MOPAC internal coordinates of N, CA, C and O (Angstrom, degrees):
PM7 1SCF
backbone

  N    0.0000 0     0.00 0     0.00 0    0    0    0
  C    1.4413 1     0.00 0     0.00 0    1    0    0
  C    1.5241 1   111.11 1     0.00 0    2    1    0
  O    1.2310 1   120.26 1   153.13 1    3    2    1
  N    1.3258 1   117.11 1   -26.87 1    3    2    1
  C    1.4507 1   120.29 1   179.88 1    5    3    2
  C    1.5242 1   110.70 1   -70.36 1    6    5    3
  O    1.2310 1   119.03 1   145.78 1    7    6    5
  N    1.2898 1   119.45 1   -34.22 1    7    6    5
  C    1.4565 1   122.65 1  -177.69 1    9    7    6
  C    1.5253 1   111.03 1   -63.32 1   10    9    7
  O    1.2310 1   117.39 1   133.93 1   11   10    9
  N    1.3459 1   122.57 1   -46.07 1   11   10    9
  C    1.4565 1   120.51 1   179.79 1   13   11   10
  C    1.5301 1   113.08 1   -64.46 1   14   13   11
  O    1.2310 1   118.38 1   145.83 1   15   14   13
  N    1.3159 1   120.70 1   -34.17 1   15   14   13
  C    1.4649 1   122.58 1   177.89 1   17   15   14
  C    1.5298 1   109.54 1   -67.52 1   18   17   15
  O    1.2310 1   120.82 1   136.23 1   19   18   17
  N    1.3241 1   116.05 1   -43.77 1   19   18   17
  C    1.4602 1   121.03 1   177.16 1   21   19   18
  C    1.5211 1   110.61 1   -61.32 1   22   21   19
  O    1.2310 1   120.27 1   137.35 1   23   22   21
  N    1.3111 1   117.08 1   -42.65 1   23   22   21
  C    1.4576 1   122.45 1  -179.83 1   25   23   22
  C    1.5275 1   110.01 1   -65.23 1   26   25   23
  O    1.2310 1   120.45 1   137.31 1   27   26   25
  N    1.3369 1   116.75 1   -42.69 1   27   26   25
  C    1.4614 1   120.33 1   178.69 1   29   27   26
  C    1.5323 1   110.75 1   -65.31 1   30   29   27
  O    1.2310 1   119.82 1   139.25 1   31   30   29
  N    1.3251 1   117.94 1   -40.75 1   31   30   29
  C    1.4625 1   121.21 1   179.56 1   33   31   30
  C    1.5275 1   110.69 1   -65.76 1   34   33   31
  O    1.2310 1   120.35 1   139.23 1   35   34   33
  N    1.3339 1   116.93 1   -40.77 1   35   34   33
  C    1.4618 1   120.30 1   179.31 1   37   35   34
  C    1.5230 1   110.76 1   -66.52 1   38   37   35
  O    1.2310 1   120.31 1   141.23 1   39   38   37
  N    1.3292 1   117.00 1   -38.77 1   39   38   37
  C    1.4606 1   120.95 1   178.42 1   41   39   38
  C    1.5194 1   110.88 1   -65.07 1   42   41   39
  O    1.2310 1   120.24 1   134.84 1   43   42   41
  N    1.3288 1   117.15 1   -45.16 1   43   42   41
  C    1.4629 1   120.33 1   178.44 1   45   43   42
  C    1.5310 1   111.57 1   -63.45 1   46   45   43
  O    1.2310 1   120.59 1   140.72 1   47   46   45
  N    1.3286 1   116.49 1   -39.28 1   47   46   45
  C    1.4469 1   120.23 1   178.94 1   49   47   46
  C    1.5294 1   111.39 1   -64.79 1   50   49   47
  O    1.2310 1   119.77 1   135.77 1   51   50   49
  N    1.3202 1   118.04 1   -44.23 1   51   50   49
  C    1.4668 1   120.46 1   179.54 1   53   51   50
  C    1.5285 1   110.82 1   -67.09 1   54   53   51
  O    1.2310 1   120.00 1   145.66 1   55   54   53
  N    1.3284 1   117.60 1   -34.34 1   55   54   53
  C    1.4578 1   121.06 1   176.47 1   57   55   54
  C    1.5337 1   110.46 1   -65.83 1   58   57   55
  O    1.2310 1   120.81 1   137.38 1   59   58   57
  N    1.3263 1   116.06 1   -42.62 1   59   58   57
  C    1.4587 1   120.43 1   178.18 1   61   59   58
  C    1.5264 1   111.53 1   -63.35 1   62   61   59
  O    1.2310 1   120.23 1   135.62 1   63   62   61
  N    1.3262 1   117.16 1   -44.38 1   63   62   61
  C    1.4708 1   121.31 1   179.16 1   65   63   62
  C    1.5256 1   110.25 1   -63.82 1   66   65   63
  O    1.2310 1   119.97 1   138.26 1   67   66   65
  N    1.3201 1   117.67 1   -41.74 1   67   66   65
  C    1.4650 1   121.16 1   178.64 1   69   67   66
  C    1.5244 1   111.92 1   -62.21 1   70   69   67
  O    1.2310 1   120.26 1   136.96 1   71   70   69
  N    1.3389 1   117.11 1   -43.04 1   71   70   69
  C    1.4612 1   120.26 1   177.82 1   73   71   70
  C    1.5286 1   111.56 1   -65.79 1   74   73   71
  O    1.2310 1   120.56 1   141.87 1   75   74   73
  N    1.3339 1   116.54 1   -38.13 1   75   74   73
  C    1.4600 1   120.08 1   178.19 1   77   75   74
  C    1.5274 1   111.00 1   -64.59 1   78   77   75
  O    1.2310 1   120.11 1   139.93 1   79   78   77
  N    1.3359 1   117.40 1   -40.07 1   79   78   77
  C    1.4613 1   121.04 1   178.42 1   81   79   78
  C    1.5263 1   110.13 1   -65.34 1   82   81   79
  O    1.2310 1   119.57 1   136.73 1   83   82   81
  N    1.3192 1   118.42 1   -43.27 1   83   82   81
  C    1.4638 1   121.61 1   177.95 1   85   83   82
  C    1.5244 1   111.45 1   -62.96 1   86   85   83
  O    1.2310 1   120.37 1   139.27 1   87   86   85
  N    1.3055 1   116.89 1   -40.73 1   87   86   85
  C    1.4624 1   121.01 1   178.76 1   89   87   86
  C    1.5221 1   111.02 1   -63.59 1   90   89   87
  O    1.2310 1   120.40 1   134.39 1   91   90   89
  N    1.3267 1   116.85 1   -45.61 1   91   90   89
  C    1.4660 1   120.41 1  -179.72 1   93   91   90
  C    1.5274 1   110.90 1   -66.19 1   94   93   91
  O    1.2310 1   119.92 1   143.25 1   95   94   93
  N    1.3179 1   117.76 1   -36.75 1   95   94   93
  C    1.4651 1   120.24 1   178.74 1   97   95   94
  C    1.5249 1   110.94 1   -66.48 1   98   97   95
  O    1.2310 1   120.08 1   142.76 1   99   98   97
  N    1.3179 1   117.45 1   -37.24 1   99   98   97
  C    1.4619 1   119.69 1   179.19 1  101   99   98
  C    1.5250 1   111.39 1   -72.20 1  102  101   99
  O    1.2310 1   119.60 1   152.14 1  103  102  101
  N    1.3249 1   118.37 1   -27.86 1  103  102  101
  C    1.4632 1   121.54 1   179.40 1  105  103  102
  C    1.5236 1   112.13 1   -78.99 1  106  105  103
  O    1.2310 1   119.77 1   157.22 1  107  106  105
  N    1.3329 1   118.04 1   -22.78 1  107  106  105
  C    1.4561 1   120.16 1  -175.64 1  109  107  106
  C    1.5303 1   112.91 1   -84.22 1  110  109  107
  O    1.2310 1   119.49 1   173.43 1  111  110  109
  N    1.3297 1   118.58 1    -6.57 1  111  110  109
  C    1.4565 1   119.48 1   177.70 1  113  111  110
  C    1.5165 1   108.79 1   -71.39 1  114  113  111
  O    1.2310 1   120.10 1   -51.20 1  115  114  113
  N    1.3225 1   117.42 1   128.80 1  115  114  113
  C    1.4684 1   120.04 1  -177.61 1  117  115  114
  C    1.5156 1   111.24 1   -69.77 1  118  117  115
  O    1.2310 1   121.57 1   -43.94 1  119  118  117
  N    1.3091 1   114.61 1   136.06 1  119  118  117
  C    1.4539 1   120.30 1   176.23 1  121  119  118
  C    1.5136 1   108.35 1  -101.96 1  122  121  119
  O    1.2310 1   120.25 1   -41.69 1  123  122  121
  N    1.3205 1   117.13 1   138.31 1  123  122  121
  C    1.4557 1   120.93 1   179.56 1  125  123  122
  C    1.5189 1   107.68 1   -87.26 1  126  125  123
  O    1.2310 1   121.14 1   -59.88 1  127  126  125
  N    1.3165 1   115.43 1   120.12 1  127  126  125
  C    1.4542 1   119.95 1   179.80 1  129  127  126
  C    1.5230 1   109.19 1   -82.99 1  130  129  127
  O    1.2310 1   119.83 1   -20.47 1  131  130  129
  N    1.3298 1   117.93 1   159.53 1  131  130  129
  C    1.4636 1   120.28 1   177.79 1  133  131  130
  C    1.5246 1   112.75 1   -58.97 1  134  133  131
  O    1.2310 1   120.05 1   149.30 1  135  134  133
  N    1.3316 1   117.51 1   -30.70 1  135  134  133
  C    1.4649 1   120.24 1   178.91 1  137  135  134
  C    1.5245 1   109.63 1   -66.91 1  138  137  135
  O    1.2310 1   120.04 1   137.45 1  139  138  137
  N    1.3464 1   117.52 1   -42.55 1  139  138  137
  C    1.4535 1   120.69 1   178.71 1  141  139  138
  C    1.5218 1   111.14 1   -64.66 1  142  141  139
  O    1.2310 1   119.96 1   141.65 1  143  142  141
  N    1.3275 1   117.68 1   -38.35 1  143  142  141
  C    1.4531 1   121.26 1   177.79 1  145  143  142
  C    1.5246 1   110.28 1   -64.24 1  146  145  143
  O    1.2310 1   120.21 1   139.31 1  147  146  145
  N    1.3229 1   117.21 1   -40.69 1  147  146  145
  C    1.4548 1   120.63 1   179.98 1  149  147  146
  C    1.5279 1   110.25 1   -67.47 1  150  149  147
  O    1.2310 1   120.26 1   139.89 1  151  150  149
  N    1.3316 1   117.12 1   -40.11 1  151  150  149
  C    1.4624 1   120.58 1   177.68 1  153  151  150
  C    1.5215 1   110.53 1   -63.77 1  154  153  151
  O    1.2310 1   120.07 1   139.74 1  155  154  153
  N    1.3173 1   117.47 1   -40.26 1  155  154  153
  C    1.4645 1   120.51 1   177.86 1  157  155  154
  C    1.5237 1   110.34 1   -63.70 1  158  157  155
  O    1.2310 1   120.29 1   141.81 1  159  158  157
  N    1.3141 1   117.05 1   -38.19 1  159  158  157
  C    1.4578 1   120.80 1   177.09 1  161  159  158
  C    1.5172 1   112.15 1   -65.24 1  162  161  159
  O    1.2310 1   120.60 1   140.58 1  163  162  161
  N    1.3392 1   116.46 1   -39.42 1  163  162  161
  C    1.4622 1   120.64 1   178.16 1  165  163  162
  C    1.5291 1   110.44 1   -64.09 1  166  165  163
  O    1.2310 1   120.70 1   136.49 1  167  166  165
  N    1.3218 1   116.26 1   -43.51 1  167  166  165
  C    1.4550 1   119.61 1  -179.90 1  169  167  166
  C    1.5259 1   111.08 1   -66.30 1  170  169  167
  O    1.2310 1   120.61 1   142.71 1  171  170  169
  N    1.3315 1   116.44 1   -37.29 1  171  170  169
  C    1.4662 1   120.01 1   177.38 1  173  171  170
  C    1.5251 1   111.06 1   -64.73 1  174  173  171
  O    1.2310 1   120.14 1   150.90 1  175  174  173
  N    1.3225 1   117.34 1   -29.10 1  175  174  173
  C    1.4671 1   121.85 1   179.24 1  177  175  174
  C    1.5277 1   111.88 1   -81.90 1  178  177  175
  O    1.2310 1   119.82 1  -178.66 1  179  178  177
  N    1.3228 1   117.94 1     1.34 1  179  178  177
  C    1.4561 1   121.21 1   178.27 1  181  179  178
  C    1.5126 1   114.10 1    90.49 1  182  181  179
  O    1.2310 1   119.87 1  -168.50 1  183  182  181
  N    1.3137 1   117.85 1    11.50 1  183  182  181
  C    1.4633 1   121.18 1   178.55 1  185  183  182
  C    1.5205 1   109.64 1   -95.61 1  186  185  183
  O    1.2310 1   120.70 1   -24.12 1  187  186  185
  N    1.3258 1   116.26 1   155.88 1  187  186  185
  C    1.4517 1   120.13 1   174.71 1  189  187  186
  C    1.5138 1   109.24 1  -139.93 1  190  189  187
  O    1.2310 1   120.28 1   -23.92 1  191  190  189
  N    1.3278 1   117.06 1   156.08 1  191  190  189
  C    1.4645 1   119.26 1   179.04 1  193  191  190
  C    1.5288 1   110.57 1   -63.06 1  194  193  191
  O    1.2310 1   120.71 1   -33.82 1  195  194  193
  N    1.3076 1   116.25 1   146.18 1  195  194  193
  C    1.4623 1   121.37 1  -179.90 1  197  195  194
  C    1.5192 1   111.14 1   -57.14 1  198  197  195
  O    1.2310 1   120.08 1   147.89 1  199  198  197
  N    1.3123 1   117.44 1   -32.11 1  199  198  197
  C    1.4627 1   121.49 1  -179.32 1  201  199  198
  C    1.5310 1   110.81 1   -63.82 1  202  201  199
  O    1.2310 1   119.29 1   156.62 1  203  202  201
  N    1.3360 1   118.97 1   -23.38 1  203  202  201
  C    1.4610 1   123.17 1   179.43 1  205  203  202
  C    1.5231 1   112.84 1   -96.46 1  206  205  203
  O    1.2310 1   119.90 1  -178.38 1  207  206  205
  N    1.3110 1   117.80 1     1.62 1  207  206  205
  C    1.4627 1   122.06 1  -178.72 1  209  207  206
  C    1.5301 1   109.65 1   -69.43 1  210  209  207
  O    1.2310 1   120.12 1   -46.32 1  211  210  209
  N    1.3259 1   117.37 1   133.68 1  211  210  209
  C    1.4695 1   119.03 1   179.41 1  213  211  210
  C    1.5257 1   111.73 1   -64.36 1  214  213  211
  O    1.2310 1   121.37 1   -29.96 1  215  214  213
  N    1.3074 1   114.97 1   150.04 1  215  214  213
  C    1.4672 1   121.23 1   179.92 1  217  215  214
  C    1.5267 1   110.25 1   -70.12 1  218  217  215
  O    1.2310 1   120.62 1   -36.80 1  219  218  217
  N    1.3213 1   116.42 1   143.20 1  219  218  217
  C    1.4678 1   124.47 1   178.68 1  221  219  218
  C    1.5226 1   113.71 1    62.25 1  222  221  219
  O    1.2310 1   120.18 1  -155.60 1  223  222  221
  N    1.3178 1   117.26 1    24.40 1  223  222  221
  C    1.4659 1   121.55 1   173.57 1  225  223  222
  C    1.5108 1   107.94 1  -115.67 1  226  225  223
  O    1.2310 1   120.83 1   -44.69 1  227  226  225
  N    1.3173 1   116.02 1   135.31 1  227  226  225
  C    1.4594 1   120.14 1   178.59 1  229  227  226
  C    1.5234 1   108.84 1   -78.62 1  230  229  227
  O    1.2310 1   121.04 1   -41.26 1  231  230  229
  N    1.3183 1   115.61 1   138.74 1  231  230  229
  C    1.4621 1   121.99 1   179.45 1  233  231  230
  C    1.5228 1   108.31 1  -135.82 1  234  233  231
  O    1.2310 1   120.94 1   -20.05 1  235  234  233
  N    1.3046 1   115.80 1   159.95 1  235  234  233
  C    1.4595 1   121.23 1   179.45 1  237  235  234
  C    1.5285 1   108.71 1  -108.93 1  238  237  235
  O    1.2310 1   120.56 1   -57.03 1  239  238  237
  N    1.3132 1   116.54 1   122.97 1  239  238  237
  C    1.4577 1   121.64 1   179.43 1  241  239  238
  C    1.5254 1   109.06 1   -70.06 1  242  241  239
  O    1.2310 1   120.08 1   -54.27 1  243  242  241
  N    1.3231 1   117.46 1   125.73 1  243  242  241
  C    1.4621 1   121.14 1  -175.69 1  245  243  242
  C    1.5243 1   114.41 1  -114.22 1  246  245  243
  O    1.2310 1   119.76 1   142.19 1  247  246  245
  N    1.3260 1   118.07 1   -37.81 1  247  246  245
  C    1.4689 1   119.16 1  -173.00 1  249  247  246
  C    1.5251 1   110.16 1  -148.40 1  250  249  247
  O    1.2310 1   121.07 1   -38.74 1  251  250  249
  N    1.3375 1   115.55 1   141.26 1  251  250  249
  C    1.4630 1   122.62 1   176.43 1  253  251  250
  C    1.5202 1   108.09 1  -116.28 1  254  253  251
  O    1.2310 1   119.76 1   -62.18 1  255  254  253
  N    1.3049 1   118.06 1   117.82 1  255  254  253
  C    1.4658 1   122.56 1   177.65 1  257  255  254
  C    1.5203 1   109.26 1  -106.84 1  258  257  255
  O    1.2310 1   120.92 1  -113.66 1  259  258  257
  N    1.3103 1   115.84 1    66.34 1  259  258  257
  C    1.4570 1   121.71 1  -176.31 1  261  259  258
  C    1.5257 1   109.22 1  -132.97 1  262  261  259
  O    1.2310 1   120.91 1    -8.55 1  263  262  261
  N    1.3307 1   115.87 1   171.45 1  263  262  261
  C    1.4606 1   121.35 1   178.14 1  265  263  262
  C    1.5246 1   111.08 1   -65.76 1  266  265  263
  O    1.2310 1   121.09 1   -19.15 1  267  266  265
  N    1.3131 1   115.53 1   160.85 1  267  266  265
  C    1.4637 1   121.90 1  -177.25 1  269  267  266
  C    1.5271 1   112.56 1   -58.71 1  270  269  267
  O    1.2310 1   120.06 1   136.86 1  271  270  269
  N    1.3316 1   117.49 1   -43.14 1  271  270  269
  C    1.4736 1   119.49 1  -178.80 1  273  271  270
  C    1.5228 1   110.73 1   -67.47 1  274  273  271
  O    1.2310 1   120.16 1   146.49 1  275  274  273
  N    1.3396 1   117.30 1   -33.51 1  275  274  273
  C    1.4623 1   120.79 1   178.42 1  277  275  274
  C    1.5274 1   109.54 1   -71.21 1  278  277  275
  O    1.2310 1   120.20 1   140.79 1  279  278  277
  N    1.3380 1   117.22 1   -39.21 1  279  278  277
  C    1.4626 1   120.58 1   176.75 1  281  279  278
  C    1.5181 1   109.60 1   -58.67 1  282  281  279
  O    1.2310 1   120.24 1   136.18 1  283  282  281
  N    1.3125 1   117.15 1   -43.82 1  283  282  281
  C    1.4649 1   121.15 1  -179.79 1  285  283  282
  C    1.5278 1   110.74 1   -59.56 1  286  285  283
  O    1.2310 1   120.12 1   136.32 1  287  286  285
  N    1.3200 1   117.38 1   -43.68 1  287  286  285
  C    1.4735 1   120.86 1  -179.79 1  289  287  286
  C    1.5241 1   110.94 1   -67.26 1  290  289  287
  O    1.2310 1   120.07 1   139.00 1  291  290  289
  N    1.3323 1   117.47 1   -41.00 1  291  290  289
  C    1.4629 1   120.26 1   178.59 1  293  291  290
  C    1.5248 1   111.21 1   -64.08 1  294  293  291
  O    1.2310 1   120.36 1   141.73 1  295  294  293
  N    1.3221 1   116.92 1   -38.27 1  295  294  293
  C    1.4564 1   120.30 1   177.20 1  297  295  294
  C    1.5245 1   110.59 1   -64.35 1  298  297  295
  O    1.2310 1   120.09 1   142.31 1  299  298  297
  N    1.3345 1   117.44 1   -37.69 1  299  298  297
  C    1.4570 1   120.85 1   176.24 1  301  299  298
  C    1.5288 1   112.18 1   -63.83 1  302  301  299
  O    1.2310 1   120.53 1   149.18 1  303  302  301
  N    1.3350 1   116.59 1   -30.82 1  303  302  301
  C    1.4625 1   121.15 1   178.96 1  305  303  302
  C    1.5250 1   112.31 1   -81.70 1  306  305  303
  O    1.2310 1   119.94 1   176.42 1  307  306  305
  N    1.3270 1   117.72 1    -3.58 1  307  306  305
  C    1.4597 1   121.55 1  -179.79 1  309  307  306
  C    1.5043 1   114.38 1    92.92 1  310  309  307
  O    1.2310 1   119.96 1  -174.06 1  311  310  309
  N    1.3201 1   117.68 1     5.94 1  311  310  309
  C    1.4611 1   121.78 1   179.70 1  313  311  310
  C    1.5291 1   109.63 1   -88.63 1  314  313  311
  O    1.2310 1   120.74 1  -102.31 1  315  314  313
  N    1.3116 1   116.20 1    77.69 1  315  314  313
  C    1.4650 1   122.27 1   179.36 1  317  315  314
  C    1.5158 1   108.89 1  -105.98 1  318  317  315
  O    1.2310 1   119.91 1   -27.60 1  319  318  317
  N    1.3225 1   117.78 1   152.40 1  319  318  317
  C    1.4651 1   119.66 1   176.90 1  321  319  318
  C    1.5328 1   110.36 1   -56.69 1  322  321  319
  O    1.2310 1   121.31 1   -45.29 1  323  322  321
  N    1.3230 1   115.11 1   134.71 1  323  322  321
  C    1.4475 1   121.66 1  -177.57 1  325  323  322
  C    1.5162 1   113.45 1    98.03 1  326  325  323
  O    1.2310 1   119.90 1   170.55 1  327  326  325
  N    1.3288 1   117.80 1    -9.45 1  327  326  325
  C    1.4604 1   122.83 1  -179.21 1  329  327  326
  C    1.5233 1   110.19 1   -77.61 1  330  329  327
  O    1.2310 1   120.93 1   -39.53 1  331  330  329
  N    1.3124 1   115.83 1   140.47 1  331  330  329
  C    1.4669 1   121.64 1   174.70 1  333  331  330
  C    1.5288 1   108.84 1   -81.71 1  334  333  331
  O    1.2310 1   120.81 1   -49.72 1  335  334  333
  N    1.3214 1   116.05 1   130.28 1  335  334  333
  C    1.4641 1   122.10 1   177.87 1  337  335  334
  C    1.5293 1   108.54 1  -127.83 1  338  337  335
  O    1.2310 1   120.65 1   -25.09 1  339  338  337
  N    1.3175 1   116.37 1   154.91 1  339  338  337
  C    1.4557 1   121.91 1   176.87 1  341  339  338
  C    1.5175 1   108.16 1  -137.72 1  342  341  339
  O    1.2310 1   120.57 1   -49.77 1  343  342  341
  N    1.3247 1   116.52 1   130.23 1  343  342  341
  C    1.4624 1   121.64 1   177.46 1  345  343  342
  C    1.5238 1   107.38 1   -77.58 1  346  345  343
  O    1.2310 1   120.68 1   -64.38 1  347  346  345
  N    1.3242 1   116.30 1   115.62 1  347  346  345
  C    1.4604 1   121.96 1  -179.35 1  349  347  346
  C    1.5186 1   110.32 1   -88.92 1  350  349  347
  O    1.2310 1   120.67 1   136.34 1  351  350  349
  N    1.3313 1   116.33 1   -43.66 1  351  350  349
  C    1.4573 1   120.40 1  -178.19 1  353  351  350
  C    1.5101 1   109.48 1  -142.15 1  354  353  351
  O    1.2310 1   121.07 1   -46.73 1  355  354  353
  N    1.3250 1   115.55 1   133.27 1  355  354  353
  C    1.4649 1   121.95 1   176.45 1  357  355  354
  C    1.5199 1   107.58 1  -145.05 1  358  357  355
  O    1.2310 1   121.08 1   -86.38 1  359  358  357
  N    1.3150 1   115.55 1    93.62 1  359  358  357
  C    1.4635 1   119.99 1  -177.58 1  361  359  358
  C    1.5212 1   112.21 1  -109.95 1  362  361  359
  O    1.2310 1   120.52 1  -155.35 1  363  362  361
  N    1.3230 1   116.61 1    24.65 1  363  362  361
  C    1.4587 1   120.15 1   177.96 1  365  363  362
  C    1.5124 1   114.09 1    96.93 1  366  365  363
  O    1.2310 1   119.65 1   164.69 1  367  366  365
  N    1.3049 1   118.27 1   -15.31 1  367  366  365
  C    1.4653 1   122.43 1   177.00 1  369  367  366
  C    1.5180 1   108.81 1  -107.57 1  370  369  367
  O    1.2310 1   120.22 1    39.93 1  371  370  369
  N    1.3208 1   117.18 1  -140.07 1  371  370  369
  C    1.4646 1   119.16 1   176.45 1  373  371  370
  C    1.5253 1   110.64 1   -60.51 1  374  373  371
  O    1.2310 1   121.11 1   -33.40 1  375  374  373
  N    1.3269 1   115.49 1   146.60 1  375  374  373
  C    1.4602 1   121.54 1  -179.51 1  377  375  374
  C    1.5243 1   109.77 1   -96.40 1  378  377  375
  O    1.2310 1   120.42 1   -37.04 1  379  378  377
  N    1.3198 1   116.81 1   142.96 1  379  378  377
  C    1.4502 1   122.13 1   175.78 1  381  379  378
  C    1.5230 1   107.70 1  -106.59 1  382  381  379
  O    1.2310 1   121.11 1   -57.00 1  383  382  381
  N    1.3414 1   115.49 1   123.00 1  383  382  381
  C    1.4612 1   121.76 1  -177.07 1  385  383  382
  C    1.5091 1   110.46 1  -114.73 1  386  385  383
  O    1.2310 1   121.26 1   -28.01 1  387  386  385
  N    1.3155 1   115.19 1   151.99 1  387  386  385
  C    1.4473 1   121.91 1   169.84 1  389  387  386
  C    1.5254 1   106.58 1  -104.81 1  390  389  387
  O    1.2310 1   120.97 1   -60.47 1  391  390  389
  N    1.3382 1   115.76 1   119.53 1  391  390  389
  C    1.4590 1   121.83 1  -177.67 1  393  391  390
  C    1.5230 1   108.49 1  -134.52 1  394  393  391
  O    1.2310 1   120.06 1   -61.17 1  395  394  393
  N    1.3256 1   117.50 1   118.83 1  395  394  393
  C    1.4589 1   122.71 1   176.33 1  397  395  394
  C    1.5276 1   112.83 1    50.21 1  398  397  395
  O    1.2310 1   120.50 1  -138.63 1  399  398  397
  N    1.3259 1   116.64 1    41.37 1  399  398  397
  C    1.4506 1   120.66 1   177.80 1  401  399  398
  C    1.5142 1   114.92 1    82.50 1  402  401  399
  O    1.2310 1   119.43 1  -177.87 1  403  402  401
  N    1.3140 1   118.69 1     2.13 1  403  402  401
  C    1.4694 1   122.86 1   179.04 1  405  403  402
  C    1.5144 1   109.48 1  -117.69 1  406  405  403
  O    1.2310 1   120.81 1   -15.56 1  407  406  405
  N    1.3130 1   116.05 1   164.44 1  407  406  405
  C    1.4641 1   122.35 1   175.42 1  409  407  406
  C    1.5192 1   108.43 1  -106.80 1  410  409  407
  O    1.2310 1   120.90 1   -45.97 1  411  410  409
  N    1.3249 1   115.88 1   134.03 1  411  410  409
  C    1.4596 1   122.01 1  -179.62 1  413  411  410
  C    1.5305 1   107.79 1  -130.86 1  414  413  411
  O    1.2310 1   120.16 1   -48.24 1  415  414  413
  N    1.3219 1   117.30 1   131.76 1  415  414  413
  C    1.4623 1   122.11 1   175.86 1  417  415  414
  C    1.5160 1   109.06 1   -99.75 1  418  417  415
  O    1.2310 1   120.86 1   -48.66 1  419  418  417
  N    1.3315 1   115.96 1   131.34 1  419  418  417
  C    1.4704 1   122.06 1   179.51 1  421  419  418
  C    1.5190 1   109.38 1  -128.41 1  422  421  419
  O    1.2310 1   120.92 1   -37.49 1  423  422  421
  N    1.3202 1   115.85 1   142.51 1  423  422  421
  C    1.4566 1   120.73 1   173.73 1  425  423  422
  C    1.5196 1   110.35 1   -70.92 1  426  425  423
  O    1.2310 1   120.87 1   -25.89 1  427  426  425
  N    1.3148 1   115.95 1   154.11 1  427  426  425
  C    1.4608 1   120.88 1  -177.67 1  429  427  426
  C    1.5236 1   111.74 1   -64.74 1  430  429  427
  O    1.2310 1   120.08 1   145.60 1  431  430  429
  N    1.3308 1   117.45 1   -34.40 1  431  430  429
  C    1.4581 1   119.83 1   179.91 1  433  431  430
  C    1.5283 1   110.91 1   -62.95 1  434  433  431
  O    1.2310 1   120.23 1   143.26 1  435  434  433
  N    1.3139 1   117.16 1   -36.74 1  435  434  433
  C    1.4546 1   121.34 1   177.64 1  437  435  434
  C    1.5324 1   110.48 1   -73.94 1  438  437  435
  O    1.2310 1   120.44 1   139.74 1  439  438  437
  N    1.3302 1   116.76 1   -40.26 1  439  438  437
  C    1.4662 1   120.82 1   179.83 1  441  439  438
  C    1.5207 1   112.01 1   -65.23 1  442  441  439
  O    1.2310 1   119.94 1   155.31 1  443  442  441
  N    1.3263 1   117.73 1   -24.69 1  443  442  441
  C    1.4679 1   120.69 1   177.07 1  445  443  442
  C    1.5212 1   111.87 1   -70.15 1  446  445  443
  O    1.2310 1   120.00 1   158.99 1  447  446  445
  N    1.3297 1   117.61 1   -21.01 1  447  446  445
  C    1.4683 1   121.46 1  -177.23 1  449  447  446
  C    1.5253 1   112.54 1  -105.66 1  450  449  447
  O    1.2310 1   120.65 1  -167.62 1  451  450  449
  N    1.3287 1   116.35 1    12.38 1  451  450  449
  C    1.4640 1   121.63 1   176.13 1  453  451  450
  C    1.5293 1   107.14 1  -113.84 1  454  453  451
  O    1.2310 1   120.30 1   -55.97 1  455  454  453
  N    1.3237 1   117.04 1   124.03 1  455  454  453
  C    1.4614 1   121.82 1  -173.77 1  457  455  454
  C    1.5224 1   110.47 1  -105.21 1  458  457  455
  O    1.2310 1   121.13 1   -46.31 1  459  458  457
  N    1.3315 1   115.45 1   133.69 1  459  458  457
  C    1.4537 1   121.47 1  -177.59 1  461  459  458
  C    1.5274 1   110.26 1  -126.11 1  462  461  459
  O    1.2310 1   122.08 1   -18.72 1  463  462  461
  N    1.3200 1   113.63 1   161.28 1  463  462  461
  C    1.4557 1   121.28 1   174.08 1  465  463  462
  C    1.5218 1   107.21 1  -113.34 1  466  465  463
  O    1.2310 1   120.62 1   -58.34 1  467  466  465
  N    1.3142 1   116.41 1   121.66 1  467  466  465
  C    1.4578 1   121.41 1   179.99 1  469  467  466
  C    1.5205 1   107.57 1  -103.99 1  470  469  467
  O    1.2310 1   119.90 1   -58.54 1  471  470  469
  N    1.3401 1   117.79 1   121.46 1  471  470  469
  C    1.4660 1   118.76 1   179.58 1  473  471  470
  C    1.5228 1   111.12 1   -67.24 1  474  473  471
  O    1.2310 1   121.02 1   -28.62 1  475  474  473
  N    1.3193 1   115.65 1   151.38 1  475  474  473
  C    1.4593 1   120.39 1   177.89 1  477  475  474
  C    1.5257 1   108.68 1   -67.03 1  478  477  475
  O    1.2310 1   120.76 1   -25.84 1  479  478  477
  N    1.3094 1   116.15 1   154.16 1  479  478  477
  C    1.4611 1   120.49 1  -176.74 1  481  479  478
  C    1.5250 1   110.99 1   -62.95 1  482  481  479
  O    1.2310 1   119.31 1   145.06 1  483  482  481
  N    1.3323 1   118.92 1   -34.94 1  483  482  481
  C    1.4644 1   120.27 1  -177.78 1  485  483  482
  C    1.5409 1   112.42 1   -72.97 1  486  485  483
  O    1.2310 1   119.35 1   165.82 1  487  486  485
  N    1.3358 1   118.84 1   -14.18 1  487  486  485
  C    1.4645 1   120.37 1   178.49 1  489  487  486
  C    1.5146 1   112.52 1   -95.24 1  490  489  487
  O    1.2310 1   120.21 1   176.22 1  491  490  489
  N    1.3323 1   117.21 1    -3.78 1  491  490  489
  C    1.4673 1   120.01 1   178.74 1  493  491  490
  C    1.5260 1   110.38 1   -74.74 1  494  493  491
  O    1.2310 1   120.38 1   -32.30 1  495  494  493
  N    1.3083 1   116.87 1   147.70 1  495  494  493
  C    1.4529 1   121.47 1   176.67 1  497  495  494
  C    1.5042 1   109.12 1   -80.60 1  498  497  495
  O    1.2310 1   120.75 1   -78.83 1  499  498  497
  N    1.3276 1   116.16 1   101.17 1  499  498  497
  C    1.4569 1   121.97 1   179.24 1  501  499  498
  C    1.5149 1   107.33 1  -109.52 1  502  501  499
  O    1.2310 1   119.86 1   -60.69 1  503  502  501
  N    1.3368 1   117.88 1   119.31 1  503  502  501
  C    1.4644 1   119.32 1  -179.06 1  505  503  502
  C    1.5127 1   111.91 1   -66.07 1  506  505  503
  O    1.2310 1   120.83 1   -38.73 1  507  506  505
  N    1.3278 1   116.01 1   141.27 1  507  506  505
  C    1.4688 1   120.78 1   178.53 1  509  507  506
  C    1.5169 1   109.15 1   -80.36 1  510  509  507
  O    1.2310 1   120.66 1   -32.32 1  511  510  509
  N    1.3391 1   116.34 1   147.68 1  511  510  509
  C    1.4779 1   120.49 1   179.51 1  513  511  510
  C    1.4799 1   111.22 1   -79.40 1  514  513  511
  O    1.2310 1   120.10 1   180.00 1  515  514  513

């Protein structure tokens, strides 16, 4: 009589472990959030985050993915869509930008949510010698 109880307990235990493994495997699949989908769309359109903009290259600000109060403050600083910006300093901390003849310092977390369009090098106006 002891053998069937042991067998039943072992069967229930293996069933429980199998269900737990299946549950954990289904939870580990990455879900694409709407923010990631929007970022992928921006990159497909040729835009990149301001934090990835090369230093001393002029870029055009295209999209702000920030809260409403932050958008209001950025607009007050002159950072409106369509504005030309240039990264003056990027040493891994806050970024220093040149915007409309002024210098503006932005944190990297904010610069990651601002999307710019950087023109290709061959389309830049380079004076001939």
